[in-house]
GUVOGU-455517 format. One record per residue (C-alpha): residue number from 1; x, y, z. Coordinates in Angstrom, 2 decimals. Example, Ala and Ser with C-alpha at 12.3 -4.5 7.8 and 13.67 -1.06 7.14 Angstrom:
REM residues 2
dofi:c1:c2:c3
1:12.30:-4.50:7.80
2:13.67:-1.06:7.14
REM end
This chain:
REM residues 402
dofi:c1:c2:c3
1:0.00:0.00:0.00
2:2.85:2.40:0.80
3:4.28:1.85:-2.67
4:0.93:2.45:-4.37
5:0.33:5.57:-2.30
6:3.76:6.94:-3.21
7:3.09:6.42:-6.93
8:-0.47:7.77:-6.91
9:-1.41:10.91:-8.84
10:1.86:11.84:-10.53
11:1.66:14.26:-13.45
12:3.56:13.59:-16.70
13:5.99:16.37:-15.78
14:6.75:14.74:-12.43
15:7.33:11.35:-14.06
16:9.65:12.82:-16.69
17:11.60:14.74:-14.06
18:12.20:11.63:-11.95
19:13.20:9.61:-15.03
20:15.66:12.29:-16.15
21:17.18:12.68:-12.68
22:17.53:8.91:-12.30
23:19.12:8.52:-15.73
24:21.44:11.45:-15.10
25:22.95:9.78:-12.04
26:22.89:6.33:-13.68
27:24.86:7.44:-16.72
28:27.19:9.56:-14.59
29:28.03:6.49:-12.48
30:28.35:4.38:-15.63
31:31.13:6.63:-16.92
32:32.87:6.56:-13.52
33:32.75:2.80:-13.02
34:34.06:1.95:-16.47
35:37.52:2.67:-15.08
36:37.34:0.18:-12.18
37:37.05:-2.67:-14.69
38:40.12:-1.68:-16.70
39:42.62:-0.33:-14.16
40:45.14:-3.03:-15.04
41:44.66:-2.50:-18.77
42:45.27:1.24:-18.52
43:48.32:0.61:-16.32
44:49.70:-1.78:-18.93
45:49.00:0.72:-21.72
46:51.00:3.47:-20.04
47:53.66:1.22:-18.51
48:52.99:1.93:-14.81
49:52.05:-0.09:-11.73
50:48.37:-0.71:-11.14
51:48.46:1.08:-7.76
52:49.39:4.32:-9.53
53:46.14:4.14:-11.52
54:44.08:4.21:-8.32
55:45.03:7.90:-8.25
56:42.84:8.39:-11.30
57:39.90:7.32:-9.13
58:41.16:9.68:-6.43
59:41.32:12.64:-8.84
60:37.79:12.04:-10.09
61:36.44:11.88:-6.54
62:38.58:14.76:-5.28
63:37.36:17.20:-7.94
64:33.69:16.38:-7.48
65:33.15:18.97:-4.69
66:34.32:21.72:-7.04
67:31.78:20.60:-9.60
68:29.03:20.35:-7.00
69:29.67:23.92:-5.89
70:30.06:25.43:-9.38
71:27.07:23.72:-10.98
72:25.01:23.99:-7.80
73:25.46:27.75:-7.66
74:24.64:28.02:-11.35
75:21.49:25.93:-10.82
76:20.41:28.06:-7.86
77:21.00:31.20:-9.93
78:19.76:30.19:-13.39
79:17.47:27.22:-12.76
80:17.87:23.46:-12.35
81:16.91:22.41:-15.87
82:19.40:24.31:-18.10
83:22.35:23.60:-15.79
84:21.48:19.91:-15.60
85:21.61:19.75:-19.41
86:24.98:21.54:-19.43
87:26.38:19.21:-16.80
88:25.26:16.00:-18.54
89:26.76:17.21:-21.80
90:30.11:17.96:-20.15
91:30.53:14.68:-18.29
92:29.63:12.81:-21.48
93:32.29:14.75:-23.38
94:35.01:14.06:-20.81
95:34.02:10.40:-20.70
96:34.56:10.21:-24.44
97:37.86:12.10:-24.32
98:39.19:9.50:-21.87
99:39.24:7.02:-24.76
100:41.73:9.18:-26.65
101:44.19:10.00:-23.85
102:47.69:9.66:-25.39
103:49.61:9.42:-22.11
104:49.16:9.06:-18.36
105:49.29:12.78:-17.51
106:46.58:13.58:-20.05
107:44.54:10.66:-18.75
108:44.74:12.02:-15.19
109:43.77:15.54:-16.33
110:40.74:14.28:-18.24
111:39.58:12.18:-15.28
112:39.92:15.22:-13.01
113:37.80:17.31:-15.40
114:35.31:14.45:-15.56
115:35.17:14.61:-11.77
116:34.16:18.28:-11.88
117:31.29:17.49:-14.24
118:30.33:14.33:-12.34
119:30.19:16.29:-9.10
120:27.54:18.65:-10.41
121:24.91:16.14:-11.45
122:23.80:14.61:-8.16
123:22.87:17.79:-6.33
124:21.00:19.32:-9.26
125:19.14:16.15:-10.20
126:18.18:15.38:-6.60
127:16.94:18.91:-5.87
128:14.98:19.03:-9.13
129:13.27:15.72:-8.36
130:12.61:16.39:-4.66
131:11.18:19.83:-5.40
132:8.87:18.36:-8.04
133:7.36:15.17:-6.54
134:4.70:15.05:-3.80
135:5.93:14.90:-0.18
136:4.51:11.39:0.29
137:6.67:10.16:-2.60
138:10.04:11.48:-1.43
139:11.18:8.26:0.22
140:10.46:6.16:-2.85
141:11.99:8.71:-5.23
142:15.02:9.08:-2.97
143:15.70:5.34:-3.18
144:15.04:5.33:-6.91
145:17.42:8.24:-7.57
146:20.21:6.79:-5.48
147:19.78:3.40:-7.14
148:20.98:5.17:-10.28
149:24.51:4.77:-8.90
150:24.46:0.94:-8.79
151:22.42:0.98:-12.00
152:25.33:2.75:-13.67
153:27.73:0.24:-12.14
154:25.52:-2.58:-13.46
155:25.49:-1.01:-16.92
156:29.29:-0.73:-16.84
157:29.64:-4.36:-15.77
158:27.43:-5.48:-18.65
159:29.47:-3.47:-21.16
160:32.61:-5.00:-19.69
161:31.23:-8.53:-19.86
162:29.74:-8.24:-23.34
163:32.09:-5.91:-25.20
164:35.45:-5.58:-23.46
165:37.17:-8.44:-25.29
166:36.08:-6.91:-28.59
167:36.48:-3.15:-28.10
168:39.15:-2.97:-25.37
169:39.42:-0.35:-22.66
170:39.40:2.62:-25.03
171:36.30:1.35:-26.78
172:34.50:1.14:-23.42
173:35.03:4.86:-22.88
174:33.72:5.59:-26.39
175:30.49:3.94:-25.25
176:30.64:6.40:-22.35
177:29.57:9.18:-24.71
178:26.01:7.82:-24.87
179:24.74:9.87:-21.88
180:24.83:12.97:-24.09
181:21.53:11.78:-25.57
182:19.89:12.47:-22.21
183:20.24:16.21:-22.87
184:17.69:15.92:-25.66
185:15.23:14.12:-23.35
186:15.56:16.79:-20.66
187:15.16:19.60:-23.19
188:11.97:18.09:-24.57
189:10.24:16.62:-21.50
190:11.46:18.15:-18.23
191:10.12:21.49:-16.91
192:11.87:23.79:-14.47
193:11.51:23.08:-10.74
194:8.33:24.59:-9.27
195:10.35:25.71:-6.23
196:12.88:27.77:-8.18
197:12.27:31.43:-8.95
198:14.52:34.22:-10.08
199:13.89:36.47:-7.07
200:14.93:33.83:-4.54
201:17.90:33.00:-6.76
202:19.16:36.59:-6.50
203:18.83:36.53:-2.70
204:20.58:33.21:-2.07
205:24.15:34.33:-1.26
206:26.17:31.23:-0.45
207:28.39:32.82:2.24
208:25.35:34.15:4.07
209:23.68:30.74:3.83
210:26.73:28.96:5.25
211:27.05:31.51:8.06
212:23.46:30.84:9.12
213:23.64:27.08:8.74
214:27.28:26.15:9.49
215:26.41:23.56:12.15
216:24.23:21.46:9.87
217:26.80:21.87:7.07
218:29.60:20.43:9.22
219:27.37:17.59:10.40
220:26.31:16.78:6.84
221:29.92:16.74:5.62
222:30.91:14.30:8.38
223:27.92:12.09:7.59
224:28.69:12.09:3.88
225:32.36:11.32:4.55
226:31.31:8.14:6.34
227:28.78:7.35:3.61
228:31.34:7.75:0.83
229:33.84:5.49:2.58
230:30.96:3.01:2.94
231:30.11:3.00:-0.77
232:33.53:3.48:-2.34
233:35.11:1.19:0.21
234:32.82:-1.64:-0.82
235:32.76:-0.95:-4.57
236:35.78:0.71:-6.14
237:38.36:-2.05:-5.67
238:36.00:-5.01:-5.43
239:36.44:-5.86:-9.11
240:40.21:-5.70:-8.66
241:39.83:-7.96:-5.61
242:37.90:-10.48:-7.70
243:40.24:-10.36:-10.69
244:43.61:-10.20:-8.95
245:43.23:-11.90:-5.57
246:40.81:-14.60:-6.67
247:41.92:-14.75:-10.31
248:38.34:-14.85:-11.55
249:37.88:-14.52:-15.29
250:35.79:-11.90:-17.09
251:32.63:-14.04:-16.99
252:32.87:-14.81:-13.26
253:33.73:-11.20:-12.38
254:30.85:-9.86:-14.47
255:28.39:-12.32:-12.94
256:29.27:-11.28:-9.40
257:29.17:-7.54:-10.19
258:25.78:-7.89:-11.87
259:24.43:-9.78:-8.86
260:25.63:-7.30:-6.26
261:24.43:-4.31:-8.26
262:20.98:-5.87:-8.47
263:21.18:-6.12:-4.68
264:22.17:-2.46:-4.50
265:19.19:-1.40:-6.60
266:16.81:-3.48:-4.48
267:18.31:-2.02:-1.30
268:17.99:1.58:-2.49
269:14.36:1.20:-3.49
270:13.36:-0.77:-0.40
271:15.03:1.26:2.32
272:14.16:4.53:0.60
273:10.49:3.57:0.66
274:10.71:2.38:4.27
275:12.24:5.69:5.32
276:8.95:7.42:4.54
277:7.40:5.44:7.41
278:10.32:4.59:9.71
279:12.07:7.95:9.40
280:15.30:8.83:7.60
281:17.71:8.42:10.51
282:16.28:5.17:11.82
283:16.32:3.59:8.36
284:19.95:4.58:7.84
285:20.91:3.08:11.22
286:19.17:-0.20:10.44
287:20.90:-0.56:7.07
288:24.34:0.24:8.52
289:23.89:-2.21:11.40
290:22.74:-5.02:9.09
291:25.91:-4.69:7.01
292:28.21:-5.68:9.88
293:27.38:-9.40:10.08
294:27.65:-9.62:6.28
295:31.28:-8.42:6.14
296:32.91:-11.83:6.63
297:30.86:-13.50:3.88
298:31.45:-10.54:1.55
299:35.22:-10.16:2.02
300:36.63:-13.48:3.22
301:34.69:-16.08:1.23
302:36.64:-18.05:-1.37
303:34.06:-19.37:-3.86
304:32.14:-17.58:-6.59
305:28.78:-18.51:-5.04
306:29.69:-17.34:-1.54
307:31.21:-14.08:-2.75
308:28.17:-13.44:-4.95
309:25.84:-13.95:-1.97
310:27.99:-11.83:0.33
311:28.35:-8.99:-2.14
312:24.60:-9.04:-2.90
313:23.71:-8.70:0.79
314:26.41:-6.10:1.41
315:25.17:-3.85:-1.39
316:21.55:-4.23:-0.23
317:22.73:-2.67:3.04
318:25.13:-0.10:1.58
319:22.76:1.27:-1.03
320:19.85:0.75:1.34
321:21.42:3.34:3.63
322:22.28:5.52:0.62
323:18.73:5.29:-0.68
324:17.61:7.64:2.09
325:20.21:10.34:1.38
326:18.70:12.32:-1.55
327:15.54:12.98:0.48
328:17.39:13.44:3.78
329:19.90:16.02:2.54
330:17.34:18.00:0.55
331:15.02:18.12:3.57
332:17.87:19.42:5.75
333:18.99:21.93:3.12
334:18.37:25.70:3.29
335:15.70:26.58:0.73
336:17.73:29.31:-0.99
337:20.68:27.01:-1.68
338:19.05:23.67:-2.29
339:20.88:22.93:-5.54
340:24.20:23.87:-3.91
341:23.97:22.61:-0.32
342:23.15:18.89:-0.74
343:25.54:18.34:-3.62
344:28.37:20.31:-2.04
345:28.25:18.64:1.39
346:27.90:15.27:-0.33
347:30.90:15.90:-2.55
348:33.01:17.41:0.24
349:32.46:14.19:2.14
350:33.35:12.43:-1.06
351:36.55:14.51:-1.29
352:37.65:13.41:2.17
353:36.85:9.81:1.24
354:38.62:10.12:-2.11
355:41.71:8.56:-0.50
356:39.79:5.30:-0.23
357:41.24:3.57:-3.32
358:44.89:4.48:-2.62
359:44.32:3.70:1.08
360:42.86:0.26:0.42
361:45.53:-0.40:-2.20
362:48.26:0.48:0.32
363:46.70:-1.68:3.04
364:46.41:-4.61:0.64
365:50.02:-4.21:-0.48
366:51.21:-4.11:3.13
367:49.23:-7.29:3.82
368:50.87:-9.10:0.92
369:48.12:-8.45:-1.63
370:45.28:-9.24:0.79
371:42.48:-7.04:-0.51
372:39.96:-8.83:1.70
373:41.43:-7.31:4.86
374:41.60:-3.85:3.26
375:37.98:-4.00:2.12
376:36.65:-5.33:5.43
377:38.47:-2.83:7.66
378:37.12:0.18:5.76
379:33.59:-1.22:5.50
380:33.28:-1.93:9.23
381:34.69:1.45:10.25
382:32.37:3.31:7.88
383:29.26:1.38:8.95
384:29.88:2.10:12.64
385:30.53:5.80:11.91
386:27.28:6.07:9.91
387:25.29:4.44:12.71
388:26.65:6.85:15.32
389:26.28:9.98:13.18
390:22.73:9.09:12.18
391:21.85:8.44:15.82
392:22.96:11.90:16.97
393:21.61:13.84:13.97
394:18.22:15.26:13.12
395:15.80:14.97:10.23
396:13.11:17.04:8.57
397:10.91:14.44:6.90
398:7.95:16.77:6.66
399:9.84:19.81:5.33
400:8.11:21.72:2.54
401:10.22:21.63:-0.65
402:7.81:22.84:-3.33
REM end
């Protein structure tokens, strides 16, 4: 009944807005996760150690806060819709340019620029959707939007499994140009947010907003730091763990990644919907706590079946907790900076957690190539931090956004 109530009475404009916001984050994540499948290939191409390539992931993550701030301010000033189209077009372009990088330095620069564009999409898309849908639907839409991240990962894993042996790593990034088509869909079908107006846009000075709301900004950054270690710590090097530590082939690796991304999508939808009844904080705490007993199965199993089961359950919990975040951050956000605040605090947390891949790589190297220990230690620490921060925070489930 809760699902039917959340879906009831949507206008065509609301449906198109949610679809566009979901696809924007899905295709953004698709471009990002292409790299995790081909780290070794790119390292071989440029004649460097694989660990050095983890810094490409770091650069993408580290530059996302800059993109969140730049595109968020533009969206608060000029409207969500036109800036979302600009952002999607840019991250598609940089994804394509990755395929033509002639050397490692150029590759790193392109991935950093991609990070700026990637950082802008989440905050704009989430604010546009949350300001458009009915209040009763926020939990469901929150889970749906955040499931775009594992959906993009799933899409990348399918491209890897079906096309990698034919098109190689450069060809995979050529496929990464496809998101540009989303710009046409947004232009034709998505209206401007009903909550945005030019007068409020002129009044929303970011320094004044931060001065008034610095406590919630610091809290949100800490929360999103823990969340980003939770997601990136369980995702970014998991393919490398499967391919290098367990020596799984392309088929086995693809199968496991497809399975755990299906789990992530289910978790985002389910916990997002539950948060409308249970509350945002309580739902986050439940998801984080449930991940702890799954860690051993997820990281220390030795068979394909066991690792598939463990990774499925882990991503149900990880993306279950994440499924609450689009609604939670937008509800906590100041109204005159809603395109800037959620995306910026999210990406600042992401910036702090950007060291995850090099950190886990260094831990694994110190442990003699034991990625299982590196993965498990970060996942447990992040889950406990999320539980504690959610417990001491606040929520605004009934806040008026439109």
